[in-house]
MDAnalysis code that builds the backbone (N, CA, C; Angstrom):
import MDAnalysis as mda
import numpy as np

u = mda.Universe.empty(507, n_residues=169, atom_resindex=np.repeat(np.arange(169), 3), trajectory=True)
u.add_TopologyAttr("name", ["N", "CA", "C"] * 169)
u.add_TopologyAttr("resid", np.arange(1, 170))
u.add_TopologyAttr("resname", ["ALA", "ILE", "ALA", "ALA", "GLN", "GLU", "PHE", "SER", "GLU", "LEU", "VAL", "ALA", "ALA", "PHE", "PRO", "ARG", "MET", "PRO", "GLY", "VAL", "HIS", "TYR", "ALA", "TYR", "GLY", "LEU", "PHE", "PHE", "LEU", "ARG", "ASP", "SER", "PRO", "ASP", "GLU", "ALA", "LEU", "ARG", "GLU", "PHE", "LYS", "ASN", "GLU", "LEU", "GLN", "ILE", "THR", "PRO", "ASN", "HIS", "VAL", "PHE", "ALA", "ARG", "LEU", "GLN", "ILE", "ALA", "PHE", "GLU", "ALA", "LEU", "LYS", "ARG", "SER", "ASP", "PRO", "SER", "ALA", "GLY", "LEU", "PRO", "TYR", "ALA", "GLU", "GLU", "ALA", "VAL", "LYS", "LEU", "ALA", "PRO", "ASP", "LEU", "PHE", "ALA", "THR", "HIS", "ASN", "ALA", "LEU", "GLY", "ARG", "ILE", "LEU", "LEU", "GLU", "ALA", "GLY", "GLN", "THR", "GLU", "ARG", "ALA", "ILE", "LYS", "GLU", "LEU", "GLU", "ILE", "GLY", "VAL", "LYS", "GLN", "ALA", "PRO", "ASP", "SER", "PRO", "GLU", "MET", "PHE", "PHE", "ALA", "LEU", "ALA", "ARG", "ALA", "TYR", "SER", "LYS", "ALA", "ALA", "ARG", "LYS", "ALA", "ASP", "ALA", "ASP", "ARG", "ALA", "ARG", "ALA", "GLU", "PHE", "MET", "ARG", "LEU", "ASP", "LYS", "ILE", "ARG", "ARG", "ALA", "LYS", "LYS", "GLU", "SER", "PHE", "ILE", "GLY", "ASN", "PRO", "THR", "GLU", "GLU", "LYS", "LYS", "PRO"])
u.atoms.positions = np.array([
    [5.649, 0.502, 25.581],
    [5.127, 1.557, 26.425],
    [6.032, 2.788, 26.366],
    [7.344, 2.559, 26.314],
    [8.281, 3.682, 26.261],
    [8.122, 4.426, 24.935],
    [8.016, 3.672, 23.851],
    [7.867, 4.305, 22.535],
    [6.580, 5.115, 22.474],
    [5.498, 4.565, 23.022],
    [4.223, 5.285, 23.014],
    [4.352, 6.602, 23.776],
    [5.017, 6.555, 24.916],
    [5.210, 7.763, 25.724],
    [6.044, 8.782, 24.959],
    [7.105, 8.318, 24.302],
    [7.974, 9.240, 23.569],
    [7.261, 9.844, 22.362],
    [6.466, 9.040, 21.669],
    [5.700, 9.586, 20.545],
    [4.695, 10.613, 21.043],
    [4.031, 10.300, 22.144],
    [3.059, 11.229, 22.716],
    [3.728, 12.561, 23.071],
    [4.918, 12.485, 23.646],
    [5.657, 13.701, 23.995],
    [6.093, 14.460, 22.736],
    [6.485, 13.741, 21.705],
    [6.889, 14.370, 20.442],
    [5.723, 15.133, 19.824],
    [4.549, 14.493, 19.789],
    [3.362, 15.150, 19.221],
    [2.978, 16.363, 20.062],
    [3.090, 16.242, 21.378],
    [2.766, 17.375, 22.258],
    [3.743, 18.534, 22.044],
    [5.004, 18.205, 21.832],
    [6.014, 19.244, 21.657],
    [5.967, 19.882, 20.268],
    [5.592, 19.104, 19.265],
    [5.596, 19.589, 17.882],
    [4.279, 19.252, 17.169],
    [3.176, 19.756, 17.678],
    [1.868, 19.356, 17.134],
    [1.614, 19.788, 15.694],
    [2.331, 20.793, 15.205],
    [2.092, 21.295, 13.848],
    [3.265, 21.001, 12.907],
    [4.208, 20.184, 13.340],
    [5.372, 19.879, 12.499],
    [5.001, 18.800, 11.481],
    [5.259, 19.075, 10.199],
    [4.963, 18.075, 9.167],
    [5.677, 16.749, 9.438],
    [4.940, 15.673, 9.284],
    [5.497, 14.338, 9.423],
    [5.338, 13.711, 10.791],
    [5.121, 14.505, 11.812],
    [5.044, 13.969, 13.170],
    [3.795, 13.094, 13.336],
    [2.648, 13.585, 12.898],
    [1.420, 12.803, 13.047],
    [1.440, 11.561, 12.150],
    [2.062, 11.679, 10.989],
    [2.192, 10.506, 10.112],
    [3.011, 9.420, 10.815],
    [4.142, 9.795, 11.394],
    [4.980, 8.829, 12.105],
    [4.222, 8.211, 13.282],
    [3.477, 9.030, 13.989],
    [2.678, 8.531, 15.110],
    [1.614, 7.553, 14.603],
    [1.026, 7.873, 13.468],
    [0.046, 6.972, 12.867],
    [0.656, 5.625, 12.505],
    [1.860, 5.645, 11.952],
    [2.535, 4.389, 11.623],
    [2.776, 3.558, 12.881],
    [3.115, 4.241, 13.968],
    [3.325, 3.554, 15.242],
    [2.053, 2.806, 15.669],
    [0.887, 3.412, 15.461],
    [-0.381, 2.834, 15.884],
    [-0.945, 1.804, 14.896],
    [-0.466, 1.805, 13.670],
    [-1.150, 1.102, 12.584],
    [-1.501, -0.350, 12.890],
    [-0.585, -1.119, 13.404],
    [-0.843, -2.545, 13.595],
    [-1.811, -2.820, 14.746],
    [-1.603, -2.178, 15.873],
    [-2.368, -2.515, 17.064],
    [-3.567, -1.621, 17.350],
    [-3.560, -0.416, 16.803],
    [-4.656, 0.542, 17.055],
    [-4.993, 1.284, 15.765],
    [-5.572, 0.590, 14.785],
    [-5.807, 1.241, 13.491],
    [-6.717, 2.473, 13.558],
    [-7.635, 2.523, 14.505],
    [-8.479, 3.720, 14.622],
    [-7.639, 4.930, 15.021],
    [-6.714, 4.720, 15.963],
    [-5.799, 5.792, 16.358],
    [-4.917, 6.189, 15.179],
    [-4.456, 5.186, 14.419],
    [-3.610, 5.467, 13.256],
    [-4.356, 6.348, 12.264],
    [-5.605, 5.997, 11.964],
    [-6.397, 6.802, 11.025],
    [-6.544, 8.229, 11.519],
    [-6.782, 8.380, 12.811],
    [-6.909, 9.727, 13.373],
    [-5.619, 10.523, 13.145],
    [-4.485, 9.884, 13.373],
    [-3.205, 10.579, 13.198],
    [-2.925, 10.886, 11.729],
    [-3.263, 9.973, 10.825],
    [-3.058, 10.243, 9.396],
    [-3.928, 11.425, 8.954],
    [-5.138, 11.484, 9.469],
    [-6.019, 12.617, 9.134],
    [-5.504, 13.911, 9.760],
    [-4.937, 13.807, 10.960],
    [-4.296, 14.985, 11.568],
    [-3.139, 15.461, 10.695],
    [-2.379, 14.509, 10.163],
    [-1.258, 14.871, 9.289],
    [-1.764, 15.633, 8.074],
    [-2.884, 15.211, 7.518],
    [-3.425, 15.884, 6.326],
    [-3.897, 17.306, 6.642],
    [-4.248, 17.573, 7.899],
    [-4.596, 18.943, 8.287],
    [-3.370, 19.845, 8.241],
    [-2.222, 19.262, 8.561],
    [-0.961, 20.021, 8.597],
    [-0.285, 20.016, 7.228],
    [-0.289, 18.863, 6.584],
    [0.390, 18.666, 5.298],
    [-0.634, 18.107, 4.307],
    [-1.457, 18.960, 3.700],
    [-2.543, 18.483, 2.837],
    [-2.091, 17.621, 1.652],
    [-0.866, 17.786, 1.207],
    [-0.385, 17.018, 0.053],
    [0.411, 15.780, 0.460],
    [0.224, 15.290, 1.672],
    [0.970, 14.129, 2.169],
    [0.414, 12.859, 1.513],
    [1.106, 12.400, 0.499],
    [0.655, 11.240, -0.285],
    [0.585, 9.985, 0.569],
    [1.595, 9.744, 1.396],
    [1.638, 8.492, 2.137],
    [0.581, 8.409, 3.232],
    [0.205, 9.533, 3.829],
    [-0.907, 9.520, 4.782],
    [-2.183, 9.131, 4.047],
    [-2.364, 9.675, 2.844],
    [-3.538, 9.319, 2.044],
    [-3.535, 7.833, 1.703],
    [-2.374, 7.307, 1.334],
    [-2.278, 5.885, 1.003],
    [-2.588, 5.010, 2.212],
    [-2.086, 5.381, 3.367],
    [-2.359, 4.583, 4.570],
    [-3.859, 4.546, 4.865],
    [-4.522, 5.683, 4.701],
    [-5.973, 5.736, 4.931],
    [-6.687, 4.855, 3.907],
    [-6.263, 4.935, 2.648],
    [-6.888, 4.128, 1.594],
    [-6.697, 2.640, 1.852],
    [-5.475, 2.234, 2.204],
    [-5.223, 0.812, 2.454],
    [-5.972, 0.317, 3.690],
    [-6.110, 1.159, 4.698],
    [-6.888, 0.759, 5.876],
    [-8.359, 0.588, 5.507],
    [-8.874, 1.450, 4.633],
    [-10.259, 1.294, 4.166],
    [-10.420, -0.035, 3.434],
    [-9.423, -0.415, 2.650],
    [-9.467, -1.726, 1.976],
    [-9.520, -2.858, 2.992],
    [-8.680, -2.785, 4.025],
    [-8.674, -3.823, 5.065],
    [-10.046, -3.949, 5.712],
    [-10.734, -2.824, 5.821],
    [-12.043, -2.811, 6.478],
    [-13.186, -3.079, 5.496],
    [-12.840, -3.411, 4.264],
    [-13.851, -3.638, 3.220],
    [-14.795, -2.451, 3.086],
    [-14.222, -1.254, 3.103],
    [-14.992, -0.024, 2.988],
    [-14.383, 0.856, 1.890],
    [-14.516, 0.415, 0.614],
    [-13.854, 1.151, -0.460],
    [-14.318, 2.599, -0.595],
    [-15.566, 2.875, -0.265],
    [-16.043, 4.249, -0.414],
    [-15.315, 5.198, 0.540],
    [-14.897, 4.696, 1.704],
    [-14.159, 5.544, 2.648],
    [-12.756, 5.843, 2.129],
    [-12.170, 4.921, 1.396],
    [-10.817, 5.111, 0.907],
    [-10.709, 5.772, -0.451],
    [-11.794, 5.736, -1.221],
    [-11.744, 6.227, -2.596],
    [-11.241, 7.664, -2.737],
    [-11.766, 8.627, -1.993],
    [-11.273, 10.001, -2.189],
    [-9.786, 10.152, -1.851],
    [-9.321, 9.396, -0.870],
    [-7.903, 9.472, -0.498],
    [-7.021, 8.870, -1.589],
    [-7.461, 7.755, -2.154],
    [-6.687, 7.112, -3.222],
    [-6.700, 7.971, -4.486],
    [-7.846, 8.536, -4.817],
    [-7.917, 9.390, -6.011],
    [-7.002, 10.606, -5.868],
    [-7.009, 11.211, -4.699],
    [-6.153, 12.375, -4.479],
    [-4.676, 11.976, -4.485],
    [-4.364, 10.808, -3.952],
    [-2.971, 10.336, -3.958],
    [-2.469, 10.177, -5.393],
    [-3.311, 9.656, -6.281],
    [-2.917, 9.515, -7.688],
    [-2.694, 10.888, -8.321],
    [-3.558, 11.851, -7.995],
    [-3.383, 13.206, -8.537],
    [-2.075, 13.828, -8.046],
    [-1.762, 13.598, -6.777],
    [-0.561, 14.190, -6.185],
    [0.725, 13.489, -6.628],
    [0.645, 12.178, -6.857],
    [1.848, 11.404, -7.193],
    [1.534, 10.389, -8.292],
    [1.267, 10.864, -9.509],
    [0.883, 9.936, -10.590],
    [2.006, 8.990, -11.010],
    [3.246, 9.297, -10.654],
    [4.369, 8.432, -11.026],
    [4.710, 7.408, -9.948],
    [3.953, 7.373, -8.877],
    [4.189, 6.435, -7.787],
    [3.231, 5.248, -7.942],
    [3.793, 4.082, -8.201],
    [2.942, 2.923, -8.490],
    [2.005, 2.587, -7.333],
    [2.402, 2.854, -6.110],
    [1.552, 2.529, -4.964],
    [0.229, 3.298, -5.004],
    [0.229, 4.495, -5.583],
    [-1.029, 5.244, -5.667],
    [-1.989, 4.535, -6.619],
    [-1.471, 4.020, -7.719],
    [-2.322, 3.302, -8.676],
    [-2.765, 1.956, -8.104],
    [-1.898, 1.333, -7.294],
    [-2.261, 0.087, -6.629],
    [-3.455, 0.328, -5.707],
    [-3.348, 1.347, -4.872],
    [-4.428, 1.650, -3.925],
    [-5.721, 1.982, -4.662],
    [-5.636, 2.882, -5.638],
    [-6.851, 3.279, -6.345],
    [-7.440, 2.101, -7.116],
    [-6.609, 1.339, -7.789],
    [-7.113, 0.192, -8.543],
    [-7.805, -0.826, -7.653],
    [-7.198, -1.132, -6.532],
    [-7.796, -2.120, -5.621],
    [-9.096, -1.609, -5.024],
    [-9.146, -0.326, -4.691],
    [-10.383, 0.245, -4.146],
    [-11.485, 0.242, -5.205],
    [-11.128, 0.633, -6.422],
    [-12.131, 0.626, -7.497],
    [-12.657, -0.785, -7.747],
    [-11.767, -1.765, -7.681],
    [-12.186, -3.157, -7.877],
    [-13.186, -3.559, -6.805],
    [-12.883, -3.220, -5.558],
    [-13.805, -3.555, -4.461],
    [-15.120, -2.793, -4.574],
    [-15.063, -1.621, -5.201],
    [-16.275, -0.806, -5.362],
    [-17.088, -1.226, -6.591],
    [-16.602, -2.224, -7.315],
    [-17.332, -2.715, -8.481],
    [-17.043, -1.962, -9.762],
    [-16.039, -1.095, -9.759],
    [-15.660, -0.336, -10.962],
    [-14.479, -1.048, -11.637],
    [-14.764, -2.231, -12.171],
    [-13.722, -3.138, -12.641],
    [-12.892, -2.572, -13.782],
    [-13.525, -1.985, -14.777],
    [-12.755, -1.477, -15.930],
    [-11.834, -0.344, -15.529],
    [-12.329, 0.547, -14.700],
    [-11.488, 1.648, -14.216],
    [-10.358, 1.110, -13.332],
    [-10.671, 0.084, -12.551],
    [-9.653, -0.556, -11.705],
    [-8.546, -1.142, -12.563],
    [-8.916, -1.821, -13.623],
    [-7.923, -2.434, -14.513],
    [-7.001, -1.370, -15.088],
    [-7.565, -0.249, -15.508],
    [-6.728, 0.828, -16.065],
    [-5.694, 1.301, -15.046],
    [-6.119, 1.508, -13.815],
    [-5.194, 1.966, -12.773],
    [-4.127, 0.917, -12.484],
    [-4.546, -0.333, -12.395],
    [-3.591, -1.398, -12.077],
    [-2.617, -1.633, -13.231],
    [-3.075, -1.463, -14.452],
    [-2.159, -1.590, -15.603],
    [-1.109, -0.478, -15.574],
    [-1.514, 0.720, -15.174],
    [-0.538, 1.815, -15.029],
    [0.495, 1.431, -13.964],
    [0.011, 0.914, -12.846],
    [0.904, 0.514, -11.763],
    [1.883, -0.568, -12.181],
    [1.427, -1.525, -12.977],
    [2.294, -2.599, -13.464],
    [3.375, -2.037, -14.391],
    [3.003, -1.066, -15.221],
    [4.007, -0.441, -16.099],
    [5.059, 0.305, -15.281],
    [4.623, 0.928, -14.186],
    [5.546, 1.688, -13.349],
    [6.403, 0.787, -12.469],
    [5.891, -0.382, -12.128],
    [6.609, -1.301, -11.232],
    [6.530, -2.719, -11.794],
    [7.217, -2.966, -12.911],
    [7.109, -4.282, -13.550],
    [7.722, -5.427, -12.750],
    [8.402, -5.103, -11.646],
    [8.987, -6.145, -10.804],
    [8.223, -6.329, -9.491],
    [7.018, -5.776, -9.415],
    [6.219, -5.853, -8.189],
    [5.222, -7.007, -8.255],
    [5.452, -8.054, -7.464],
    [4.472, -9.146, -7.459],
    [3.089, -8.675, -7.021],
    [3.048, -7.729, -6.070],
    [1.757, -7.239, -5.575],
    [0.921, -6.596, -6.679],
    [1.586, -5.876, -7.564],
    [0.858, -5.244, -8.668],
    [0.243, -6.301, -9.574],
    [1.004, -7.337, -9.905],
    [0.482, -8.389, -10.777],
    [-0.615, -9.195, -10.096],
    [-0.500, -9.389, -8.786],
    [-1.543, -10.105, -8.056],
    [-2.860, -9.328, -8.134],
    [-2.787, -8.022, -7.879],
    [-3.985, -7.185, -7.924],
    [-4.558, -7.154, -9.342],
    [-3.688, -7.063, -10.340],
    [-4.154, -7.032, -11.729],
    [-4.806, -8.360, -12.116],
    [-4.232, -9.473, -11.668],
    [-4.820, -10.788, -11.957],
    [-6.232, -10.874, -11.374],
    [-6.418, -10.363, -10.163],
    [-7.758, -10.361, -9.549],
    [-8.738, -9.535, -10.377],
    [-8.272, -8.384, -10.848],
    [-9.142, -7.509, -11.635],
    [-9.513, -8.158, -12.965],
    [-8.528, -8.742, -13.628],
    [-8.820, -9.438, -14.884],
    [-9.791, -10.590, -14.649],
    [-9.624, -11.321, -13.572],
    [-10.537, -12.426, -13.260],
    [-11.961, -11.922, -13.073],
    [-12.076, -10.823, -12.362],
    [-13.408, -10.243, -12.110],
    [-14.054, -9.774, -13.419],
    [-13.215, -9.370, -14.383],
    [-13.718, -8.910, -15.685],
    [-13.881, -10.076, -16.664],
    [-13.684, -11.295, -16.187],
    [-13.790, -12.505, -17.017],
    [-12.804, -12.469, -18.184],
    [-11.625, -11.922, -17.942],
    [-10.547, -11.911, -18.943],
    [-9.546, -12.981, -18.543],
    [-9.946, -14.245, -18.774],
    [-9.192, -15.395, -18.278],
    [-7.748, -15.418, -18.765],
    [-7.511, -15.212, -20.042],
    [-6.136, -15.280, -20.566],
    [-5.263, -14.201, -19.927],
    [-5.808, -12.985, -19.799],
    [-5.047, -11.903, -19.154],
    [-4.799, -12.222, -17.679],
    [-5.821, -12.761, -17.018],
    [-5.684, -13.122, -15.606],
    [-4.618, -14.199, -15.438],
    [-4.625, -15.182, -16.320],
    [-3.631, -16.258, -16.245],
    [-2.219, -15.716, -16.437],
    [-2.049, -14.806, -17.403],
    [-0.724, -14.211, -17.629],
    [-0.265, -13.399, -16.423],
    [-1.156, -12.593, -15.880],
    [-0.806, -11.766, -14.717],
    [-0.500, -12.655, -13.509],
    [-1.267, -13.713, -13.318],
    [-1.037, -14.637, -12.202],
    [0.315, -15.336, -12.360],
    [0.634, -15.753, -13.588],
    [1.927, -16.412, -13.845],
    [3.075, -15.452, -13.556],
    [2.925, -14.192, -13.939],
    [3.975, -13.211, -13.678],
    [4.097, -12.944, -12.179],
    [2.957, -12.895, -11.477],
    [2.995, -12.760, -10.024],
    [3.800, -13.904, -9.414],
    [3.495, -15.135, -9.828],
    [4.173, -16.301, -9.259],
    [5.669, -16.277, -9.567],
    [6.032, -15.870, -10.778],
    [7.442, -15.793, -11.155],
    [8.169, -14.762, -10.294],
    [7.580, -13.569, -10.165],
    [8.210, -12.502, -9.385],
    [8.247, -12.840, -7.889],
    [7.208, -13.458, -7.408],
    [7.160, -13.839, -6.000],
    [8.243, -14.884, -5.694],
    [8.448, -15.814, -6.604],
    [9.485, -16.844, -6.435],
    [10.872, -16.184, -6.385],
    [11.099, -15.221, -7.266],
    [12.375, -14.494, -7.278],
    [12.570, -13.756, -5.954],
    [11.524, -13.084, -5.497],
    [11.622, -12.330, -4.244],
    [11.936, -13.252, -3.071],
    [11.245, -14.403, -3.018],
    [11.505, -15.337, -1.919],
    [12.922, -15.890, -1.984],
    [13.412, -16.173, -3.188],
    [14.784, -16.682, -3.335],
    [15.794, -15.630, -2.875],
    [15.545, -14.367, -3.225],
    [16.439, -13.289, -2.792],
    [16.424, -13.158, -1.272],
    [15.225, -13.259, -0.707],
    [15.091, -13.136, 0.748],
    [15.843, -14.269, 1.434],
    [15.684, -15.487, 0.920],
    [16.368, -16.634, 1.506],
    [17.876, -16.502, 1.370],
    [18.342, -16.008, 0.235],
    [19.793, -15.870, 0.055],
    [20.334, -14.746, 0.929],
    [19.519, -13.741, 1.180],
    [19.936, -12.647, 2.057],
    [20.036, -13.147, 3.497],
    [19.026, -13.884, 3.906],
    [19.006, -14.406, 5.274],
    [20.049, -15.509, 5.412],
    [20.180, -16.307, 4.362],
    [21.149, -17.397, 4.390],
    [20.620, -18.591, 5.142],
    [21.362, -19.652, 5.070],
    [20.989, -20.871, 5.760],
    [21.899, -21.009, 6.975],
    [21.368, -20.795, 8.185],
    [22.227, -20.798, 9.361],
    [22.836, -22.160, 9.683],
    [22.259, -23.223, 9.154],
    [22.808, -24.546, 9.450],
    [23.940, -24.907, 8.473],
    [24.041, -24.158, 7.417],
    [25.080, -24.445, 6.420],
    [26.406, -23.852, 6.884],
    [27.441, -24.686, 6.902],
    [28.748, -24.178, 7.332],
    [29.440, -23.476, 6.188],
    [30.114, -22.402, 6.516],
    [30.870, -21.647, 5.510],
    [32.205, -22.332, 5.294],
    [32.601, -22.460, 4.052],
    [33.901, -23.059, 3.734],
    [34.945, -21.963, 3.686],
    [36.151, -22.252, 4.227],
    [37.195, -21.212, 4.251],
    [37.731, -20.887, 2.875],
])
Protein backbone atom coordinates (compact mmCIF):
# COMPACT_ATOMS: atom_id res chain seq x y z
CA ALA A 1 0.00 0.00 0.00
CA ILE A 2 2.87 2.37 0.80
CA ALA A 3 4.60 1.66 -2.51
CA ALA A 4 1.36 2.22 -4.43
CA GLN A 5 0.87 5.57 -2.69
CA GLU A 6 4.45 6.63 -3.40
CA PHE A 7 4.23 5.63 -7.06
CA SER A 8 0.94 7.50 -7.37
CA GLU A 9 2.58 10.60 -5.88
CA LEU A 10 5.59 10.23 -8.20
CA VAL A 11 3.37 10.05 -11.29
CA ALA A 12 1.36 13.04 -10.06
CA ALA A 13 4.53 15.05 -9.45
CA PHE A 14 6.26 14.06 -12.70
CA PRO A 15 3.54 13.07 -15.18
CA ARG A 16 5.65 13.83 -18.27
CA MET A 17 9.03 12.52 -17.07
CA PRO A 18 10.39 9.68 -19.21
CA GLY A 19 10.45 6.35 -17.41
CA VAL A 20 8.00 7.18 -14.64
CA HIS A 21 4.96 5.54 -16.24
CA TYR A 22 7.05 2.54 -17.28
CA ALA A 23 8.18 2.03 -13.67
CA TYR A 24 4.60 2.42 -12.48
CA GLY A 25 3.52 -0.15 -15.05
CA LEU A 26 6.11 -2.62 -13.77
CA PHE A 27 4.73 -2.09 -10.27
CA PHE A 28 1.24 -3.08 -11.49
CA LEU A 29 2.28 -5.89 -13.83
CA ARG A 30 1.75 -8.92 -11.60
CA ASP A 31 -1.42 -7.96 -9.75
CA SER A 32 -3.12 -5.43 -12.06
CA PRO A 33 -2.09 -6.12 -15.66
CA ASP A 34 -4.77 -3.81 -17.08
CA GLU A 35 -3.35 -0.93 -15.06
CA ALA A 36 0.16 -1.95 -16.16
CA LEU A 37 -0.86 -1.83 -19.83
CA ARG A 38 -2.38 1.60 -19.33
CA GLU A 39 0.87 2.86 -17.80
CA PHE A 40 3.04 1.31 -20.53
CA LYS A 41 0.87 3.02 -23.14
CA ASN A 42 1.14 6.28 -21.19
CA GLU A 43 4.91 5.85 -21.29
CA LEU A 44 4.79 5.51 -25.08
CA GLN A 45 2.95 8.84 -25.28
CA ILE A 46 5.88 10.47 -23.49
CA THR A 47 8.72 8.30 -24.83
CA PRO A 48 7.61 6.91 -28.22
CA ASN A 49 10.83 4.92 -28.69
CA HIS A 50 10.61 3.12 -25.32
CA VAL A 51 11.50 -0.43 -26.36
CA PHE A 52 10.81 -2.06 -23.00
CA ALA A 53 7.31 -0.58 -22.68
CA ARG A 54 6.60 -2.05 -26.12
CA LEU A 55 7.99 -5.42 -25.03
CA GLN A 56 5.88 -5.47 -21.87
CA ILE A 57 2.75 -4.78 -23.92
CA ALA A 58 3.70 -7.52 -26.41
CA PHE A 59 4.40 -10.09 -23.69
CA GLU A 60 1.13 -9.24 -21.92
CA ALA A 61 -0.71 -9.79 -25.22
CA LEU A 62 0.94 -13.22 -25.42
CA LYS A 63 -0.22 -14.04 -21.88
CA ARG A 64 -3.74 -13.11 -22.94
CA SER A 65 -3.52 -15.21 -26.11
CA ASP A 66 -4.11 -12.08 -28.18
CA PRO A 67 -1.20 -11.96 -30.64
CA SER A 68 -2.84 -9.36 -32.86
CA ALA A 69 -2.86 -6.88 -29.96
CA GLY A 70 0.86 -7.38 -29.37
CA LEU A 71 2.07 -7.63 -32.96
CA PRO A 72 2.49 -3.91 -33.73
CA TYR A 73 4.35 -3.37 -30.45
CA ALA A 74 6.69 -6.30 -31.06
CA GLU A 75 7.34 -5.27 -34.67
CA GLU A 76 8.18 -1.73 -33.61
CA ALA A 77 10.41 -3.00 -30.79
CA VAL A 78 12.44 -5.00 -33.35
CA LYS A 79 12.76 -1.90 -35.55
CA LEU A 80 13.90 0.20 -32.59
CA ALA A 81 16.28 -2.40 -31.10
CA PRO A 82 17.23 -5.03 -33.71
CA ASP A 83 20.28 -6.08 -31.66
CA LEU A 84 18.22 -6.90 -28.56
CA PHE A 85 17.33 -10.58 -28.52
CA ALA A 86 14.22 -9.98 -26.41
CA THR A 87 12.63 -8.05 -29.28
CA HIS A 88 13.06 -11.04 -31.60
CA ASN A 89 11.78 -13.35 -28.85
CA ALA A 90 8.60 -11.31 -28.47
CA LEU A 91 8.01 -10.93 -32.20
CA GLY A 92 8.78 -14.57 -32.94
CA ARG A 93 6.46 -15.86 -30.24
CA ILE A 94 3.65 -13.53 -31.31
CA LEU A 95 4.05 -14.53 -34.96
CA LEU A 96 3.96 -18.20 -33.94
CA GLU A 97 0.71 -17.67 -32.03
CA ALA A 98 -0.67 -15.75 -35.01
CA GLY A 99 0.02 -18.71 -37.30
CA GLN A 100 2.93 -17.08 -39.16
CA THR A 101 5.28 -19.97 -38.43
CA GLU A 102 7.99 -19.37 -41.03
CA ARG A 103 8.32 -15.71 -40.15
CA ALA A 104 8.34 -16.68 -36.46
CA ILE A 105 11.19 -19.11 -37.04
CA LYS A 106 13.25 -16.41 -38.75
CA GLU A 107 12.81 -14.05 -35.80
CA LEU A 108 13.54 -16.73 -33.23
CA GLU A 109 16.65 -17.87 -35.11
CA ILE A 110 17.92 -14.27 -35.01
CA GLY A 111 17.26 -14.20 -31.27
CA VAL A 112 19.14 -17.47 -30.74
CA LYS A 113 22.15 -16.09 -32.62
CA GLN A 114 22.08 -12.98 -30.44
CA ALA A 115 21.61 -14.91 -27.19
CA PRO A 116 23.09 -18.39 -27.65
CA ASP A 117 23.04 -18.95 -23.88
CA SER A 118 19.32 -18.21 -23.44
CA PRO A 119 17.24 -21.29 -22.64
CA GLU A 120 14.07 -19.27 -23.31
CA MET A 121 15.14 -18.56 -26.88
CA PHE A 122 15.77 -22.24 -27.59
CA PHE A 123 12.48 -23.23 -25.96
CA ALA A 124 10.56 -20.81 -28.19
CA LEU A 125 12.51 -21.95 -31.27
CA ALA A 126 11.83 -25.62 -30.47
CA ARG A 127 8.09 -24.84 -30.33
CA ALA A 128 8.26 -23.07 -33.68
CA TYR A 129 10.17 -25.90 -35.32
CA SER A 130 7.65 -28.39 -33.93
CA LYS A 131 4.77 -26.38 -35.34
CA ALA A 132 6.56 -26.36 -38.73
CA ALA A 133 6.98 -30.17 -38.52
CA ARG A 134 10.78 -29.79 -38.49
CA LYS A 135 11.32 -32.63 -36.03
CA ALA A 136 15.13 -32.85 -36.20
CA ASP A 137 15.49 -29.08 -35.73
CA ALA A 138 12.94 -29.13 -32.91
CA ASP A 139 14.79 -31.98 -31.20
CA ARG A 140 18.11 -30.11 -31.44
CA ALA A 141 16.62 -26.88 -30.11
CA ARG A 142 14.86 -28.76 -27.28
CA ALA A 143 18.11 -30.54 -26.34
CA GLU A 144 19.95 -27.21 -26.26
CA PHE A 145 17.16 -25.72 -24.13
CA MET A 146 17.49 -28.60 -21.66
CA ARG A 147 21.29 -28.29 -21.56
CA LEU A 148 21.19 -24.53 -20.95
CA ASP A 149 18.37 -24.80 -18.43
CA LYS A 150 20.35 -27.42 -16.47
CA ILE A 151 23.38 -25.10 -16.41
CA ARG A 152 21.24 -22.18 -15.24
CA ARG A 153 19.67 -24.24 -12.45
CA ALA A 154 23.10 -25.49 -11.33
CA LYS A 155 24.41 -21.91 -11.23
CA LYS A 156 21.36 -20.79 -9.27
CA GLU A 157 21.78 -23.62 -6.77
CA SER A 158 25.48 -22.91 -6.34
CA PHE A 159 24.72 -19.22 -5.86
CA ILE A 160 22.07 -19.93 -3.26
CA GLY A 161 24.14 -22.70 -1.74
CA ASN A 162 23.03 -25.52 0.46
CA PRO A 163 22.10 -24.08 3.86
CA THR A 164 22.29 -27.47 5.56
CA GLU A 165 25.85 -28.05 4.40
CA GLU A 166 28.43 -26.98 6.96
CA LYS A 167 31.37 -24.92 5.79
CA LYS A 168 34.77 -26.40 6.53
CA PRO A 169 37.37 -24.04 8.03
